[in-house]
DSSP file (Angstrom, degrees, kcal/mol; ACC not computed):
  #  RESIDUE AA STRUCTURE BP1 BP2  ACC     N-H-->O    O-->H-N    N-H-->O    O-->H-N    TCO  KAPPA ALPHA  PHI   PSI    X-CA   Y-CA   Z-CA
    1    1 A M              0   0    0      0, 0.0     2,-0.2     0, 0.0    31,-0.2   0.000 360.0 360.0 360.0 134.7   22.3    1.8  -30.7
    2    2 A K  E     -a   32   0A   0     29,-2.2    31,-3.3    46,-0.1     2,-0.4  -0.597 360.0-148.7 -84.2 142.1   21.0    1.4  -27.1
    3    3 A Q  E     -a   33   0A   0     -2,-0.2    46,-2.1    29,-0.2    47,-1.4  -0.908  10.9-167.1-121.0 137.6   20.1   -2.1  -26.0
    4    4 A I  E     -ab  34  50A   0     29,-2.9    31,-2.8    -2,-0.4     2,-0.6  -0.988   8.2-154.4-125.3 130.6   17.5   -3.2  -23.5
    5    5 A L  E     -ab  35  51A   0     45,-2.7    47,-3.2    -2,-0.4     2,-0.7  -0.903   4.6-167.8-105.0 120.0   17.3   -6.7  -22.1
    6    6 A I  E     -ab  36  52A   0     29,-3.5    31,-2.8    -2,-0.6     2,-0.5  -0.930  14.7-177.1-106.0 108.1   14.0   -8.0  -20.9
    7    7 A L  E     +ab  37  53A   0     45,-2.7    47,-3.0    -2,-0.7     2,-0.3  -0.908   9.7 163.5-113.5 125.6   14.7  -11.1  -19.0
    8    8 A Y  E     - b   0  54A   0     29,-1.8     2,-0.4    -2,-0.5    47,-0.2  -0.946  29.6-156.9-142.8 157.6   11.9  -13.2  -17.5
    9    9 A Y        +     0   0    0     45,-2.1     2,-0.4    -2,-0.3     6,-0.1  -0.993  19.8 175.5-132.3 143.5   10.9  -16.5  -16.1
   10   10 A S        +     0   0    0     -2,-0.4    -2,-0.0     5,-0.1    45,-0.0  -0.927  19.2 177.0-149.6 116.8    7.2  -17.7  -16.2
   11   11 A R  S    S+     0   0    0     -2,-0.4    -1,-0.1     1,-0.1     0, 0.0   0.814  92.5  25.8 -79.5 -36.6    5.8  -20.9  -15.2
   12   12 A T  S    S-     0   0    0      0, 0.0    -1,-0.1     0, 0.0    -2,-0.0   0.500 109.2-109.2-111.9 -14.1    2.2  -20.2  -15.8
   13   13 A G  S  > S+     0   0    0    110,-0.0     4,-2.2     4,-0.0     5,-0.2   0.187  90.0 108.2 103.7 -17.9    2.5  -17.6  -18.5
   14   14 A N  H  > S+     0   0    0      1,-0.2     4,-1.8     2,-0.2     3,-0.3   0.975  83.8  41.5 -61.8 -56.7    1.4  -14.6  -16.5
   15   15 A T  H  > S+     0   0    0      1,-0.2     4,-2.0     2,-0.2    -1,-0.2   0.813 111.4  58.7 -68.9 -24.9    4.9  -13.0  -16.2
   16   16 A E  H  > S+     0   0    0      2,-0.2     4,-2.2     1,-0.2    -1,-0.2   0.892 103.6  51.9 -59.9 -43.2    5.6  -13.8  -19.8
   17   17 A R  H  X S+     0   0    0     -4,-2.2     4,-1.3    -3,-0.3    -2,-0.2   0.823 110.0  48.1 -63.1 -32.7    2.6  -11.8  -20.8
   18   18 A M  H  X S+     0   0    0     -4,-1.8     4,-2.2    -5,-0.2    -2,-0.2   0.885 109.6  53.9 -71.6 -37.8    3.9   -8.9  -18.8
   19   19 A A  H  X S+     0   0    0     -4,-2.0     4,-2.3     2,-0.2    -2,-0.2   0.887 108.7  47.5 -60.3 -44.8    7.4   -9.3  -20.4
   20   20 A K  H  X S+     0   0    0     -4,-2.2     4,-2.2     1,-0.2    -1,-0.2   0.855 111.4  52.0 -70.4 -34.2    6.0   -9.1  -23.9
   21   21 A A  H  X S+     0   0    0     -4,-1.3     4,-1.9     2,-0.2    -2,-0.2   0.908 107.4  51.4 -71.0 -40.5    3.9   -6.1  -23.0
   22   22 A V  H  X S+     0   0    0     -4,-2.2     4,-1.7     1,-0.2    -2,-0.2   0.911 109.6  51.3 -56.9 -44.5    7.0   -4.3  -21.6
   23   23 A A  H  X S+     0   0    0     -4,-2.3     4,-1.3     1,-0.2    -2,-0.2   0.905 104.6  55.9 -63.6 -38.1    8.8   -5.0  -24.8
   24   24 A E  H  < S+     0   0    0     -4,-2.2     3,-0.3     1,-0.2    -1,-0.2   0.914 110.8  45.3 -58.1 -40.0    6.0   -3.6  -26.9
   25   25 A G  H  < S+     0   0    0     -4,-1.9    -1,-0.2     1,-0.2    -2,-0.2   0.811 108.8  56.7 -72.5 -28.7    6.3   -0.4  -25.0
   26   26 A A  H  < S+     0   0    0     -4,-1.7     2,-2.3     1,-0.2     3,-0.3   0.728  85.0  82.1 -72.2 -25.7   10.0   -0.3  -25.2
   27   27 A K     <  +     0   0    0     -4,-1.3    -1,-0.2    -3,-0.3     3,-0.1  -0.462  51.2 126.5 -86.6  68.2   10.1   -0.5  -29.0
   28   28 A I        +     0   0    0     -2,-2.3     2,-0.3     1,-0.2    -1,-0.2   0.578  68.7  29.3-100.8  -7.5    9.5    3.2  -29.5
   29   29 A S    >   -     0   0    0     -3,-0.3     3,-1.7     3,-0.2    -1,-0.2  -1.000  67.2-127.5-151.7 146.5   12.5    3.9  -31.7
   30   30 A D  T 3  S+     0   0    0     -2,-0.3    -1,-0.1     1,-0.2    -3,-0.0   0.657 110.2  68.2 -66.1 -14.4   14.8    2.2  -34.3
   31   31 A D  T 3  S+     0   0    0    -30,-0.1   -29,-2.2     1,-0.1     2,-0.5   0.472  90.8  73.0 -81.6  -1.9   17.6    3.5  -32.1
   32   32 A I  E <   -a    2   0A   0     -3,-1.7     2,-0.6   -31,-0.2   -29,-0.2  -0.945  65.8-159.2-117.6 121.4   16.6    1.0  -29.4
   33   33 A K  E     -a    3   0A   0    -31,-3.3   -29,-2.9    -2,-0.5     2,-0.5  -0.870  10.9-160.5 -98.1 127.1   17.2   -2.7  -29.6
   34   34 A V  E     -a    4   0A   0     -2,-0.6     2,-0.5   -31,-0.2   -29,-0.2  -0.949   6.9-172.0-110.6 125.6   14.9   -4.8  -27.4
   35   35 A E  E     -a    5   0A   0    -31,-2.8   -29,-3.5    -2,-0.5     2,-0.5  -0.962   4.3-165.8-115.2 124.6   15.8   -8.3  -26.5
   36   36 A V  E     +a    6   0A   0     -2,-0.5     2,-0.3   -31,-0.2   -29,-0.2  -0.957  26.5 150.5-111.3 129.2   13.3  -10.6  -24.7
   37   37 A N  E     -a    7   0A   0    -31,-2.8   -29,-1.8    -2,-0.5     3,-0.1  -0.973  47.9-146.1-154.2 162.2   14.9  -13.7  -23.3
   38   38 A Y  S    S+     0   0    0     -2,-0.3     2,-0.3   -31,-0.2   -31,-0.1   0.394  88.4  34.5-108.9  -4.6   14.6  -16.2  -20.4
   39   39 A H        +     0   0    0      2,-0.0     2,-0.3   -30,-0.0    -1,-0.2  -0.974  56.3 162.6-154.9 134.7   18.4  -16.9  -20.0
   40   40 A V        -     0   0    0     -2,-0.3     3,-0.0    -3,-0.1     5,-0.0  -0.964  37.7-113.2-141.3 157.6   21.6  -14.9  -20.4
   41   41 A E    >   -     0   0    0     -2,-0.3     3,-1.3     1,-0.1     4,-0.5  -0.668  32.1-114.5 -83.1 150.8   25.1  -15.5  -19.1
   42   42 A P  G >  S+     0   0    0      0, 0.0     3,-1.7     0, 0.0     4,-0.4   0.892 116.5  56.7 -50.9 -50.1   26.4  -13.1  -16.5
   43   43 A E  G >  S+     0   0    0      1,-0.3     3,-0.7     2,-0.2     4,-0.1   0.727  97.8  61.2 -57.4 -26.9   29.0  -11.8  -18.9
   44   44 A D  G X  S+     0   0    0     -3,-1.3     3,-1.8     1,-0.2     4,-0.3   0.656  84.2  78.8 -76.7 -20.8   26.3  -10.9  -21.4
   45   45 A L  G X  S+     0   0    0     -3,-1.7     3,-1.7    -4,-0.5    -1,-0.2   0.844  81.6  67.2 -61.4 -32.2   24.6   -8.4  -19.0
   46   46 A D  G <  S+     0   0    0     -3,-0.7    -1,-0.3    -4,-0.4    -2,-0.1   0.649  88.1  68.7 -66.5 -15.2   27.3   -5.8  -19.7
   47   47 A A  G <  S+     0   0    0     -3,-1.8     2,-0.3    -4,-0.1    -1,-0.3   0.746  90.2  75.3 -70.2 -21.2   26.0   -5.4  -23.3
   48   48 A Y    <   -     0   0    0     -3,-1.7   -44,-0.2    -4,-0.3     3,-0.1  -0.683  60.7-157.5-106.9 142.5   22.9   -3.8  -22.3
   49   49 A E  S    S+     0   0    0    -46,-2.1    35,-2.6    -2,-0.3     2,-0.4   0.697  89.1  29.2 -84.3 -22.9   22.1   -0.3  -21.1
   50   50 A A  E     -bc   4  84A   0    -47,-1.4   -45,-2.7    33,-0.2     2,-0.5  -0.998  64.1-166.6-138.9 141.1   18.9   -1.4  -19.4
   51   51 A I  E     -bc   5  85A   0     33,-2.6    35,-1.6    -2,-0.4     2,-0.5  -0.981   5.9-172.3-131.7 117.5   18.1   -4.6  -17.8
   52   52 A L  E     -bc   6  86A   0    -47,-3.2   -45,-2.7    -2,-0.5     2,-0.6  -0.955  10.8-157.3-112.4 120.5   14.4   -5.3  -16.9
   53   53 A V  E     -bc   7  87A   0     33,-2.1    35,-1.8    -2,-0.5     2,-0.6  -0.884   8.4-165.1-109.6 125.1   13.6   -8.5  -14.9
   54   54 A G  E     +bc   8  88A   0    -47,-3.0   -45,-2.1    -2,-0.6    35,-0.2  -0.901  21.3 159.6-103.5 109.9   10.4  -10.3  -14.8
   55   55 A T        -     0   0    0     33,-2.2   -45,-0.1    -2,-0.6     2,-0.1  -0.992  30.7-140.2-132.7 133.4   10.0  -12.8  -12.0
   56   56 A P        -     0   0    0      0, 0.0     2,-0.6     0, 0.0     7,-0.2  -0.385  31.4-109.1 -75.2 166.9    7.1  -14.4  -10.4
   57   57 A T        +     0   0    0     33,-1.3     2,-0.5     5,-0.1    35,-0.4  -0.905  36.3 178.7-103.8 125.3    7.2  -14.9   -6.6
   58   58 A Y  B >  S-F   61   0B   0      3,-2.3     3,-1.5    -2,-0.6    33,-0.0  -0.990  72.7 -20.1-124.4 118.7    7.4  -18.6   -5.6
   59   59 A H  T 3  S-     0   0    0     -2,-0.5    -1,-0.1     1,-0.3     3,-0.1   0.902 126.3 -54.2  50.6  48.1    7.6  -19.4   -1.8
   60   60 A H  T 3  S+     0   0    0      1,-0.2     2,-0.3    -3,-0.1    -1,-0.3   0.684 120.8  99.5  65.0  17.4    8.6  -15.8   -1.0
   61   61 A E  B <  S-F   58   0B   0     -3,-1.5    -3,-2.3    39,-0.0    36,-0.3  -0.888  73.1-112.2-132.8 163.0   11.6  -15.9   -3.4
   62   62 A M        -     0   0    0     -2,-0.3     2,-0.2    -5,-0.2    -5,-0.1  -0.334  62.2 -67.7 -81.0 179.2   12.5  -14.9   -6.9
   63   63 A A    >>  -     0   0    0     -7,-0.2     4,-1.6     1,-0.2     3,-1.2  -0.490  45.7-128.2 -67.0 135.1   13.0  -17.5   -9.6
   64   64 A V  H 3> S+     0   0    0      1,-0.3     4,-3.0     2,-0.2     5,-0.3   0.867 106.1  67.8 -56.4 -39.5   16.2  -19.4   -8.6
   65   65 A E  H 3> S+     0   0    0      1,-0.2     4,-1.9     2,-0.2    -1,-0.3   0.879 105.1  41.1 -46.8 -44.2   17.6  -18.8  -12.1
   66   66 A F  H <> S+     0   0    0     -3,-1.2     4,-2.5     2,-0.2    -1,-0.2   0.825 110.2  56.9 -77.5 -33.5   17.8  -15.1  -11.4
   67   67 A K  H  X S+     0   0    0     -4,-1.6     4,-2.4     1,-0.2    -2,-0.2   0.984 112.8  41.9 -55.6 -58.1   19.2  -15.6   -7.9
   68   68 A N  H  X S+     0   0    0     -4,-3.0     4,-2.7     1,-0.2    -2,-0.2   0.861 111.2  56.3 -60.0 -37.7   22.1  -17.7   -9.4
   69   69 A L  H  X S+     0   0    0     -4,-1.9     4,-2.3    -5,-0.3    -1,-0.2   0.945 112.5  41.6 -60.8 -50.5   22.5  -15.2  -12.2
   70   70 A F  H  X S+     0   0    0     -4,-2.5     4,-2.0     2,-0.2    -2,-0.2   0.878 113.8  52.1 -58.6 -43.5   23.0  -12.3   -9.8
   71   71 A E  H  X S+     0   0    0     -4,-2.4     4,-2.4    -5,-0.2    -1,-0.2   0.897 113.0  44.1 -59.8 -46.2   25.1  -14.4   -7.5
   72   72 A E  H  X S+     0   0    0     -4,-2.7     4,-2.3     2,-0.2    -2,-0.2   0.889 112.0  53.1 -70.7 -37.1   27.4  -15.4  -10.5
   73   73 A A  H  X>S+     0   0    0     -4,-2.3     5,-2.7     1,-0.2     4,-0.6   0.873 110.8  46.5 -67.1 -37.1   27.6  -11.8  -11.8
   74   74 A A  H ><5S+     0   0    0     -4,-2.0     3,-1.0     3,-0.2    -2,-0.2   0.935 112.4  50.6 -73.9 -43.7   28.6  -10.5   -8.5
   75   75 A T  H 3<5S+     0   0    0     -4,-2.4    -2,-0.2     1,-0.3    -1,-0.2   0.910 112.2  47.7 -53.0 -46.5   31.3  -13.3   -8.1
   76   76 A K  H 3<5S-     0   0    0     -4,-2.3    -1,-0.3    -5,-0.2    -2,-0.2   0.593 114.2-120.5 -81.4  -6.9   32.7  -12.6  -11.5
   77   77 A G  T <<5 -     0   0    0     -3,-1.0     2,-0.3    -4,-0.6    -3,-0.2   0.804  42.1-179.7  77.6  29.8   32.7   -8.8  -10.7
   78   78 A I      < -     0   0    0     -5,-2.7     2,-0.6    -6,-0.2    -1,-0.2  -0.491  22.4-136.3 -67.2 124.7   30.4   -7.8  -13.6
   79   79 A N        +     0   0    0     -2,-0.3    -1,-0.1     1,-0.1    30,-0.1  -0.709  39.4 157.0 -93.3 120.1   30.0   -4.0  -13.5
   80   80 A L    >   +     0   0    0     -2,-0.6     3,-2.2    29,-0.3    -1,-0.1   0.209  23.7 147.3-121.9  10.3   26.4   -2.9  -14.0
   81   81 A K  T 3   +     0   0    0      1,-0.3    30,-0.2    30,-0.1    29,-0.2  -0.246  69.4   7.8 -53.9 128.2   26.9    0.4  -12.3
   82   82 A G  T 3  S+     0   0    0     28,-2.4    -1,-0.3     1,-0.3    29,-0.2   0.197  93.5 130.5  86.5 -17.0   24.7    3.2  -13.7
   83   83 A K    <   -     0   0    0     -3,-2.2    29,-2.6    26,-0.2     2,-0.3  -0.309  65.0-105.3 -67.6 160.3   22.7    1.0  -15.9
   84   84 A V  E     -cd  50 112A   0    -35,-2.6   -33,-2.6    27,-0.2     2,-0.4  -0.644  42.1-176.7 -88.2 142.9   19.0    1.3  -15.8
   85   85 A G  E     +cd  51 113A   0     27,-2.2    29,-2.1    -2,-0.3     2,-0.3  -0.987  10.8 167.5-140.7 148.7   17.1   -1.4  -14.0
   86   86 A A  E     -c   52   0A   0    -35,-1.6   -33,-2.1    -2,-0.4     2,-0.3  -0.935  15.9-148.0-153.8 168.9   13.5   -2.3  -13.4
   87   87 A A  E     +c   53   0A   0     27,-0.4    31,-2.2    -2,-0.3     2,-0.3  -0.992  16.5 165.8-148.2 142.1   11.4   -5.3  -12.1
   88   88 A F  E     +ce  54 118A   0    -35,-1.8   -33,-2.2    -2,-0.3     2,-0.3  -0.962   9.5 136.7-147.2 159.4    8.1   -6.8  -12.7
   89   89 A G  E     - e   0 119A   0     29,-2.0    31,-1.7    -2,-0.3     2,-0.2  -0.915  39.5 -98.3 174.2 170.1    6.2  -10.0  -12.0
   90   90 A S  E     + e   0 120A   0     -2,-0.3   -33,-1.3    29,-0.2     2,-0.3  -0.574  33.8 176.9 -96.2 169.3    3.1  -11.9  -11.0
   91   91 A Y  E     - e   0 121A   0     29,-1.7    31,-3.6   -35,-0.2   -33,-0.1  -0.980  29.0-149.2-158.4 161.5    2.3  -13.5   -7.7
   92   92 A G  S    S-     0   0    0    -35,-0.4    -1,-0.1    -2,-0.3   -34,-0.1   0.733  89.0  -3.5-102.5 -35.3   -0.3  -15.3   -5.8
   93   93 A W  S    S+     0   0    0    -36,-0.2    -2,-0.0    29,-0.0    28,-0.0   0.705 132.4  11.3-132.3 -43.7    0.1  -14.3   -2.2
   94   94 A T        -     0   0    0    -37,-0.1    -3,-0.1     0, 0.0   -36,-0.0   0.820  62.1-157.6-116.5 -39.2    3.0  -12.0   -1.3
   95   95 A G        +     0   0    0    -38,-0.1     4,-0.4     1,-0.1    -4,-0.1   0.712  44.9 132.7  77.4  21.3    4.7  -10.6   -4.4
   96   96 A E     >  +     0   0    0      1,-0.2     4,-1.9     2,-0.1     5,-0.2   0.581  45.9  86.0 -89.7  -3.7    8.1   -9.7   -2.9
   97   97 A A  H  > S+     0   0    0    -36,-0.3     4,-2.2     1,-0.2     5,-0.2   0.949  90.8  45.4 -67.2 -49.1   10.4  -11.3   -5.7
   98   98 A P  H  > S+     0   0    0      0, 0.0     4,-2.4     0, 0.0    -1,-0.2   0.881 112.1  54.7 -60.6 -27.9   10.5   -8.2   -8.0
   99   99 A K  H  > S+     0   0    0     -4,-0.4     4,-2.2     2,-0.2    -2,-0.2   0.871 107.5  49.2 -65.5 -40.3   11.1   -6.1   -4.9
  100  100 A L  H  X S+     0   0    0     -4,-1.9     4,-1.9     2,-0.2    -1,-0.2   0.884 108.7  54.1 -69.5 -36.2   14.1   -8.3   -4.1
  101  101 A V  H  X S+     0   0    0     -4,-2.2     4,-2.8     2,-0.2     5,-0.2   0.947 107.7  48.6 -53.7 -53.3   15.4   -7.9   -7.6
  102  102 A L  H  X S+     0   0    0     -4,-2.4     4,-2.8     1,-0.2     5,-0.3   0.921 108.1  55.3 -62.8 -40.6   15.3   -4.2   -7.4
  103  103 A E  H  X>S+     0   0    0     -4,-2.2     4,-2.4     1,-0.2     5,-0.5   0.887 110.8  45.1 -58.3 -40.7   17.1   -4.3   -4.1
  104  104 A I  I  X>S+     0   0    0     -4,-1.9     5,-1.7     2,-0.2     4,-1.5   0.912 114.7  47.6 -70.1 -41.3   20.0   -6.3   -5.6
  105  105 A M  I  <5S+     0   0    0     -4,-2.8     6,-3.2     3,-0.2    -2,-0.2   0.904 119.0  40.3 -69.2 -35.8   20.1   -4.1   -8.7
  106  106 A K  I  X5S+     0   0    0     -4,-2.8     4,-0.7     4,-0.2    -2,-0.2   0.962 128.7  23.8 -78.1 -56.5   20.1   -0.9   -6.5
  107  107 A F  I  <5S+     0   0    0     -4,-2.4    -3,-0.2    -5,-0.3    -2,-0.2   0.785 129.5  35.4 -93.5 -19.7   22.4   -1.8   -3.7
  108  108 A K  I  <<S+     0   0    0     -4,-1.5    -3,-0.2    -5,-0.5    -1,-0.1   0.832 133.0  25.4 -95.8 -39.0   24.6   -4.6   -4.9
  109  109 A F  T  4<S-     0   0    0     -5,-1.7   -29,-0.3   -29,-0.1   -26,-0.2   0.540  95.2-130.8-103.5  -4.8   25.1   -3.5   -8.5
  110  110 A E     <  +     0   0    0     -4,-0.7   -28,-2.4    -6,-0.3    -4,-0.2   0.854  47.5 164.4  54.5  42.5   24.5    0.3   -8.1
  111  111 A M        -     0   0    0     -6,-3.2     2,-1.0   -30,-0.2   -27,-0.2  -0.500  48.0-111.5 -85.6 157.9   22.1    0.4  -10.9
  112  112 A Q  E     -d   84   0A   0    -29,-2.6   -27,-2.2    -2,-0.2     2,-0.2  -0.789  48.4-162.4 -80.6  97.1   19.6    3.3  -11.6
  113  113 A V  E     -d   85   0A   0     -2,-1.0     2,-0.6   -29,-0.2   -27,-0.2  -0.589  21.3-131.1 -98.1 151.8   16.3    1.5  -10.8
  114  114 A T        -     0   0    0    -29,-2.1   -27,-0.4    -2,-0.2   -12,-0.0  -0.895  44.2-119.9 -95.5 114.5   12.8    2.4  -11.6
  115  115 A E  S    S+     0   0    0     -2,-0.6   -16,-0.0   -29,-0.1     3,-0.0  -0.777  74.9  28.5-112.7 153.8   10.7    2.1   -8.4
  116  116 A P  S    S-     0   0    0      0, 0.0   -29,-0.1     0, 0.0     2,-0.1   0.773  84.5-117.9 -77.5 175.7    8.4    0.6   -7.3
  117  117 A P        -     0   0    0      0, 0.0     2,-0.7     0, 0.0   -29,-0.2  -0.365  28.4-111.2 -70.4 155.7    8.3   -2.7   -9.2
  118  118 A L  E     -e   88   0A   0    -31,-2.2   -29,-2.0   -20,-0.1     2,-0.3  -0.820  40.6-171.7 -93.7 119.1    5.3   -3.6  -11.3
  119  119 A L  E     -e   89   0A   0     -2,-0.7     2,-0.4   -31,-0.2   -29,-0.2  -0.760  16.0-166.1-114.9 151.9    3.3   -6.4   -9.8
  120  120 A A  E     -e   90   0A   0    -31,-1.7   -29,-1.7    -2,-0.3     2,-0.6  -0.969  20.5-136.2-134.0 115.5    0.3   -8.4  -11.0
  121  121 A R  E    S-e   91   0A   0     -2,-0.4     2,-0.2   -31,-0.2   -29,-0.2  -0.660  75.9 -39.8 -75.9 120.0   -1.8  -10.5   -8.7
  122  122 A Y  S    S+     0   0    0    -31,-3.6   -31,-0.2    -2,-0.6    -2,-0.1  -0.432 131.5  12.3  56.9-123.9   -2.3  -13.7  -10.5
  123  123 A S  S    S-     0   0    0     -2,-0.2    -2,-0.1   -33,-0.1     2,-0.1  -0.639  87.6-112.6 -87.7 141.0   -2.9  -13.0  -14.3
  124  124 A P        -     0   0    0      0, 0.0     2,-0.1     0, 0.0    -4,-0.1  -0.481  31.8-146.2 -68.6 138.0   -2.2   -9.3  -15.5
  125  125 A D     >  -     0   0    0     -2,-0.1     4,-2.0     1,-0.0     5,-0.2  -0.336  35.6 -88.0 -90.5-178.9   -5.4   -7.5  -16.5
  126  126 A Q  H  > S+     0   0    0      1,-0.2     4,-2.6     2,-0.2     5,-0.2   0.880 128.1  54.0 -61.4 -42.1   -5.6   -4.9  -19.2
  127  127 A K  H  > S+     0   0    0      1,-0.2     4,-2.2     2,-0.2    -1,-0.2   0.914 110.0  46.2 -54.0 -47.3   -4.7   -2.2  -16.8
  128  128 A T  H  > S+     0   0    0      2,-0.2     4,-2.2     1,-0.2    -1,-0.2   0.853 109.5  52.9 -67.4 -32.7   -1.6   -4.0  -15.7
  129  129 A L  H  X S+     0   0    0     -4,-2.0     4,-2.4     2,-0.2    -2,-0.2   0.909 110.2  50.9 -72.5 -40.1   -0.5   -4.9  -19.3
  130  130 A T  H  X S+     0   0    0     -4,-2.6     4,-2.5     2,-0.2    -2,-0.2   0.924 108.7  50.9 -57.9 -43.5   -0.9   -1.0  -20.1
  131  131 A D  H  X S+     0   0    0     -4,-2.2     4,-2.2     1,-0.2    -2,-0.2   0.918 107.8  53.3 -57.6 -42.9    1.3   -0.3  -17.1
  132  132 A C  H  X S+     0   0    0     -4,-2.2     4,-2.0     1,-0.2    -2,-0.2   0.908 109.3  48.3 -62.9 -41.5    3.8   -2.8  -18.5
  133  133 A R  H  X S+     0   0    0     -4,-2.4     4,-2.0     1,-0.2    -1,-0.2   0.917 109.0  52.5 -65.1 -39.9    3.9   -1.0  -21.8
  134  134 A N  H  X S+     0   0    0     -4,-2.5     4,-2.5     1,-0.2    -1,-0.2   0.836 107.4  55.1 -60.9 -33.3    4.3    2.3  -20.0
  135  135 A L  H  X S+     0   0    0     -4,-2.2     4,-1.7     2,-0.2    -1,-0.2   0.906 108.4  46.0 -67.7 -40.7    7.2    0.9  -18.2
  136  136 A G  H  X S+     0   0    0     -4,-2.0     4,-2.1     2,-0.2    -2,-0.2   0.873 113.1  48.9 -67.1 -35.6    9.0   -0.2  -21.3
  137  137 A K  H  X S+     0   0    0     -4,-2.0     4,-2.9     2,-0.2     5,-0.3   0.928 109.0  53.8 -69.9 -45.1    8.4    3.1  -23.0
  138  138 A R  H  X S+     0   0    0     -4,-2.5     4,-1.7     1,-0.2    -2,-0.2   0.896 109.4  48.8 -56.7 -43.7    9.6    5.1  -19.9
  139  139 A V  H  X S+     0   0    0     -4,-1.7     4,-2.5     2,-0.2    -1,-0.2   0.902 111.3  48.8 -65.2 -42.9   12.9    3.1  -19.9
  140  140 A S  H  X S+     0   0    0     -4,-2.1     4,-2.8     1,-0.2    -2,-0.2   0.913 111.1  50.6 -62.3 -42.1   13.4    3.7  -23.6
  141  141 A E  H  X S+     0   0    0     -4,-2.9     4,-1.6     1,-0.2    -1,-0.2   0.832 109.0  51.7 -61.5 -31.9   12.8    7.4  -23.2
  142  142 A N  H  X S+     0   0    0     -4,-1.7     4,-0.7    -5,-0.3    -1,-0.2   0.941 110.2  47.4 -67.1 -48.8   15.2    7.5  -20.4
  143  143 A L  H >< S+     0   0    0     -4,-2.5     3,-1.1     1,-0.2     4,-0.4   0.925 112.5  50.6 -59.2 -41.9   17.9    5.8  -22.5
  144  144 A M  H >< S+     0   0    0     -4,-2.8     3,-1.0     1,-0.2    -1,-0.2   0.841 104.8  56.4 -63.5 -33.2   17.1    8.2  -25.5
  145  145 A S  H 3< S+     0   0    0     -4,-1.6    -1,-0.2     1,-0.2    -2,-0.2   0.636 103.1  56.4 -77.3 -12.3   17.4   11.2  -23.3
  146  146 A K  T <<        0   0    0     -3,-1.1    -1,-0.2    -4,-0.7    -2,-0.2   0.557 360.0 360.0 -86.0 -11.6   21.0   10.0  -22.3
  147  147 A A    <         0   0    0     -3,-1.0    -1,-0.2    -4,-0.4    -2,-0.1   0.511 360.0 360.0 -69.2 360.0   22.1   10.0  -26.0
């Protein structure tokens, strides 16, 4: 069974709404297990074929929890090469946090990333939530085609 991790941080609930919509879209088959969480240990990342990270942008940065997670995973030599990666998140002014996540996934961990990241200015509207569901569905279809 293929496993997808949807990892998110949300202070206002906007990125959480996006994460839940991504999860809805990803649940297209009984052969795909989708886990939605706000915390994992670096060693746990290896169990997933796809990792989707939802982070809002605060002061031009990703959530510190994810920065620490990626730094610890790199320090411990966690191998994510070839895994599917994607990023999404809400923002108020600049929106670069999901872009930073994708750069780390792509260049540090050599993951196969879905670009560009999915962004919502402030609260996600219905179109953005549909885009989130479509992102989850695309990732699941990608994993199923590799079976």
